[in-house]
N, C-alpha and C positions, 0 to 999 in steps of 0.2 A: 504494500500500500504506500501511497505517497504521503508526505508529511502533512499536507492540508487535510487529508482524510483522517489521519491519526489525531490531529488537533481537534477536529469537529467531534470525533468519537470520544476523545478524552474529556472534552468540555461538557458532554452530556452528564457526566458523573460528578461535576464540580459541586461540592456542598460547602464551599467556603462561606462562612457566616460572620467572619471577623470576630469570632469569639471561640471559646474552647468547647462549647456545647454543640452537640449534633443537631443539625437543622432538619426539621420535618417540613417539607414544602407542601402546602395545601392549596396553592392557587393555580390549579391546572386549568382554570377557565380560559386564560389567555395563552398559555404555552404548556406544552406537554413534551417531556423528553421522548425520543424515539428509541424503541428497543433496538439493540445492536443488530439483531437478525433482520429486522425490517430495514434498517439503514443499509446493511450489506446488500440486501436484495434490491434496493432502490438505486444504488450507485450507477448501474449501467443506464438507467432511465433518467438520471439527473445529469449525466455527463455525455452519453453517446446517442441514446435512442430517445430523444426528447420531442419527437414529432407529436402532433395532435392526433390522438387515437380516434377521434371522430371524423377526421378528414379522409378523403379518398386517395390521397397521394401516397407514394411508397414510404415516405418518412413516418407515416402514422401506423404502418403495418406492425412493427415490432411492439410498440406500446399497446396497440389494440390486442395483439395476441397475448401479451403479458396480463392485461386486465381480464381477458376472457379466461385464461388459465387460473388466475387468482380467484375469480368468481367460482369456477368449478371446484377448486381446492376448498374454498369456504363451504360450498354446498355439500361436498363430501364429508367435511368435518361435522357439519350440523346434522346431516342425514346420511349416515354411513351406508344405509341400504337403499339409497335412492336409485341406483342402477337396477336392482332387483324390482323395486316398486315400479319403475318406468317400464321395464320389460313385461311385468305382469299386467300393467295397465294397457300396454300396446296389444298384448295377446287377447285381453278381454274385449278391447275395441274391435279387433280383427274378428273375433268370434261373433260379436254382436252384429257387425256389418254383414257377415256371411249368413247369419240366421235371419236377418231382416231382408236379405235379397231373395230368399226363397218364397 
């Protein structure tokens, strides 16, 4: 990693309160530190792949794919059996349409 990335990462853990007591920061309304794993995953999209994911040009393709993949990952975290549920639903719909066509 370059030094500017290290400085940003190290500054997220700064708890300097100008006294010897440990600071407990409760004002997350305006600013919230970014988890190191999120920061690491975002670096390519903050430095190289920063195109608008809603645009139709090539610069937006990588960010759009990353957003789509992130949404799928969250979906699978929230609903681990979503693939089975979707397959079951598609099978039921197919069976219903076949029985309705007779």
